[in-house]
BALOBA-1460 file (C-alpha; in Angstrom, 3 decimals):
// residues 118
<rec num="1" residu="r" x="0.454" y="17.730" z="-14.761"/>
<rec num="2" residu="t" x="0.686" y="15.335" z="-11.733"/>
<rec num="3" residu="v" x="-2.867" y="16.289" z="-10.770"/>
<rec num="4" residu="h" x="-4.012" y="15.068" z="-14.315"/>
<rec num="5" residu="q" x="-1.939" y="11.979" z="-13.729"/>
<rec num="6" residu="l" x="-3.595" y="11.205" z="-10.491"/>
<rec num="7" residu="v" x="-7.237" y="11.447" z="-12.119"/>
<rec num="8" residu="a" x="-6.139" y="9.099" z="-14.802"/>
<rec num="9" residu="n" x="-4.631" y="6.582" z="-12.340"/>
<rec num="10" residu="a" x="-7.814" y="6.671" z="-10.102"/>
<rec num="11" residu="e" x="-10.009" y="6.064" z="-13.229"/>
<rec num="12" residu="d" x="-7.564" y="3.220" z="-14.225"/>
<rec num="13" residu="a" x="-7.891" y="1.829" z="-10.616"/>
<rec num="14" residu="a" x="-11.615" y="1.842" z="-10.891"/>
<rec num="15" residu="v" x="-11.466" y="-0.030" z="-13.994"/>
<rec num="16" residu="a" x="-9.184" y="-2.608" z="-12.672"/>
<rec num="17" residu="l" x="-11.356" y="-2.996" z="-9.629"/>
<rec num="18" residu="k" x="-14.400" y="-3.447" z="-11.711"/>
<rec num="19" residu="q" x="-12.734" y="-6.011" z="-13.931"/>
<rec num="20" residu="g" x="-11.246" y="-7.863" z="-10.879"/>
<rec num="21" residu="q" x="-7.632" y="-7.265" z="-11.733"/>
<rec num="22" residu="l" x="-5.992" y="-7.310" z="-8.455"/>
<rec num="23" residu="a" x="-2.408" y="-6.915" z="-10.253"/>
<rec num="24" residu="a" x="-3.551" y="-3.814" z="-12.052"/>
<rec num="25" residu="v" x="-5.252" y="-2.358" z="-8.802"/>
<rec num="26" residu="g" x="-1.760" y="-2.923" z="-7.090"/>
<rec num="27" residu="e" x="0.076" y="-1.085" z="-9.825"/>
<rec num="28" residu="c" x="-2.222" y="1.779" z="-9.586"/>
<rec num="29" residu="l" x="-1.652" y="2.031" z="-5.837"/>
<rec num="30" residu="s" x="2.192" y="1.992" z="-6.335"/>
<rec num="31" residu="k" x="1.905" y="4.557" z="-9.035"/>
<rec num="32" residu="y" x="-0.355" y="6.694" z="-6.604"/>
<rec num="33" residu="w" x="2.357" y="6.581" z="-4.077"/>
<rec num="34" residu="e" x="5.216" y="7.687" z="-6.416"/>
<rec num="35" residu="q" x="2.906" y="10.606" z="-7.563"/>
<rec num="36" residu="k" x="2.162" y="11.626" z="-4.034"/>
<rec num="37" residu="k" x="5.779" y="11.707" z="-3.316"/>
<rec num="38" residu="v" x="6.375" y="13.971" z="-6.276"/>
<rec num="39" residu="m" x="3.664" y="16.405" z="-4.804"/>
<rec num="40" residu="a" x="5.034" y="16.023" z="-1.206"/>
<rec num="41" residu="p" x="9.003" y="15.629" z="-1.235"/>
<rec num="42" residu="g" x="10.095" y="14.137" z="1.930"/>
<rec num="43" residu="s" x="6.793" y="12.269" z="2.845"/>
<rec num="44" residu="e" x="8.332" y="8.947" z="2.790"/>
<rec num="45" residu="p" x="9.951" y="8.251" z="6.351"/>
<rec num="46" residu="a" x="13.307" y="6.420" z="6.303"/>
<rec num="47" residu="g" x="11.511" y="3.549" z="8.183"/>
<rec num="48" residu="v" x="8.694" y="3.340" z="5.682"/>
<rec num="49" residu="a" x="11.159" y="3.334" z="2.623"/>
<rec num="50" residu="e" x="13.022" y="0.454" z="4.296"/>
<rec num="51" residu="l" x="10.043" y="-1.664" z="4.657"/>
<rec num="52" residu="r" x="8.642" y="-1.082" z="1.255"/>
<rec num="53" residu="s" x="12.026" y="-2.038" z="-0.130"/>
<rec num="54" residu="k" x="12.304" y="-5.178" z="1.917"/>
<rec num="55" residu="l" x="8.683" y="-6.104" z="1.220"/>
<rec num="56" residu="q" x="8.837" y="-5.319" z="-2.924"/>
<rec num="57" residu="p" x="9.313" y="-8.859" z="-3.840"/>
<rec num="58" residu="s" x="6.199" y="-9.631" z="-2.239"/>
<rec num="59" residu="l" x="3.879" y="-6.841" z="-3.303"/>
<rec num="60" residu="l" x="1.420" y="-6.086" z="-5.865"/>
<rec num="61" residu="g" x="1.281" y="-2.447" z="-4.532"/>
<rec num="62" residu="f" x="1.932" y="-0.164" z="-1.701"/>
<rec num="63" residu="s" x="0.957" y="3.321" z="-0.644"/>
<rec num="64" residu="l" x="0.805" y="5.506" z="2.291"/>
<rec num="65" residu="a" x="-2.636" y="6.926" z="3.426"/>
<rec num="66" residu="g" x="-3.342" y="9.676" z="5.804"/>
<rec num="67" residu="a" x="-2.433" y="13.118" z="6.293"/>
<rec num="68" residu="g" x="0.804" y="12.549" z="8.281"/>
<rec num="69" residu="g" x="1.452" y="12.027" z="12.015"/>
<rec num="70" residu="g" x="2.192" y="8.342" z="11.628"/>
<rec num="71" residu="g" x="0.256" y="7.362" z="8.721"/>
<rec num="72" residu="f" x="-1.184" y="3.957" z="7.491"/>
<rec num="73" residu="a" x="0.367" y="1.851" z="4.872"/>
<rec num="74" residu="v" x="-1.756" y="0.017" z="2.341"/>
<rec num="75" residu="l" x="-0.135" y="-2.890" z="0.766"/>
<rec num="76" residu="i" x="-1.441" y="-5.550" z="-1.804"/>
<rec num="77" residu="t" x="0.579" y="-8.788" z="-1.557"/>
<rec num="78" residu="k" x="1.076" y="-11.199" z="-4.303"/>
<rec num="79" residu="e" x="-0.021" y="-14.012" z="-1.932"/>
<rec num="80" residu="p" x="-2.845" y="-14.172" z="0.431"/>
<rec num="81" residu="n" x="-2.611" y="-14.256" z="4.186"/>
<rec num="82" residu="q" x="0.727" y="-12.356" z="4.443"/>
<rec num="83" residu="r" x="0.111" y="-11.009" z="7.628"/>
<rec num="84" residu="e" x="3.085" y="-12.886" z="9.726"/>
<rec num="85" residu="h" x="5.472" y="-12.346" z="6.850"/>
<rec num="86" residu="v" x="4.875" y="-8.389" z="6.807"/>
<rec num="87" residu="q" x="5.019" y="-8.534" z="10.654"/>
<rec num="88" residu="e" x="8.459" y="-10.518" z="10.495"/>
<rec num="89" residu="v" x="9.718" y="-7.766" z="8.043"/>
<rec num="90" residu="m" x="8.351" y="-4.851" z="9.905"/>
<rec num="91" residu="a" x="10.314" y="-6.090" z="12.970"/>
<rec num="92" residu="a" x="13.369" y="-5.989" z="11.010"/>
<rec num="93" residu="c" x="13.008" y="-2.398" z="10.141"/>
<rec num="94" residu="k" x="14.389" y="0.393" z="12.080"/>
<rec num="95" residu="d" x="12.269" y="3.628" z="13.021"/>
<rec num="96" residu="l" x="8.531" y="2.010" z="12.528"/>
<rec num="97" residu="g" x="7.733" y="2.921" z="16.395"/>
<rec num="98" residu="n" x="4.734" y="0.869" z="17.434"/>
<rec num="99" residu="a" x="3.623" y="-0.283" z="13.948"/>
<rec num="100" residu="y" x="1.156" y="-3.217" z="13.768"/>
<rec num="101" residu="v" x="-0.529" y="-5.113" z="10.839"/>
<rec num="102" residu="c" x="-4.365" y="-4.948" z="10.117"/>
<rec num="103" residu="q" x="-5.135" y="-7.490" z="7.933"/>
<rec num="104" residu="a" x="-7.688" y="-6.899" z="5.139"/>
<rec num="105" residu="q" x="-9.400" y="-9.248" z="2.656"/>
<rec num="106" residu="l" x="-10.426" y="-7.970" z="-0.598"/>
<rec num="107" residu="a" x="-13.106" y="-10.133" z="-2.414"/>
<rec num="108" residu="l" x="-13.283" y="-8.084" z="-5.879"/>
<rec num="109" residu="g" x="-17.044" y="-7.430" z="-6.255"/>
<rec num="110" residu="e" x="-17.983" y="-8.353" z="-2.687"/>
<rec num="111" residu="g" x="-16.109" y="-5.563" z="-0.750"/>
<rec num="112" residu="m" x="-13.529" y="-5.740" z="2.035"/>
<rec num="113" residu="v" x="-13.147" y="-7.069" z="5.504"/>
<rec num="114" residu="v" x="-10.733" y="-5.529" z="7.856"/>
<rec num="115" residu="s" x="-9.337" y="-7.088" z="11.162"/>
<rec num="116" residu="r" x="-6.473" y="-6.006" z="13.528"/>
<rec num="117" residu="s" x="-4.122" y="-8.515" z="14.688"/>
<rec num="118" residu="q" x="-1.328" y="-8.105" z="16.928"/>
């Protein structure tokens, strides 16, 4: 059941990207994370749960990517250029180790630019 939901969600995300609907892309990203947690219970470390909770009012979407060993959080914020805000919230969270922010900008239909800022 969950695998079929993952496929349907990926298809919804593709449509949203093609239509330039960033809020819908964010919803799909968060839905994916919820589906992933069902498939892999315990996959959300406490520090990540705290970060997600504190950032929730500022987010369109959230997920972790990768196969463990530290992971990579993917965030879509409601407003552009929120790197400093995310860094401030991260600094207030426990158990995030040496986490840092990589800012990416997505121009729907044009691609994505990623830069690492510390």
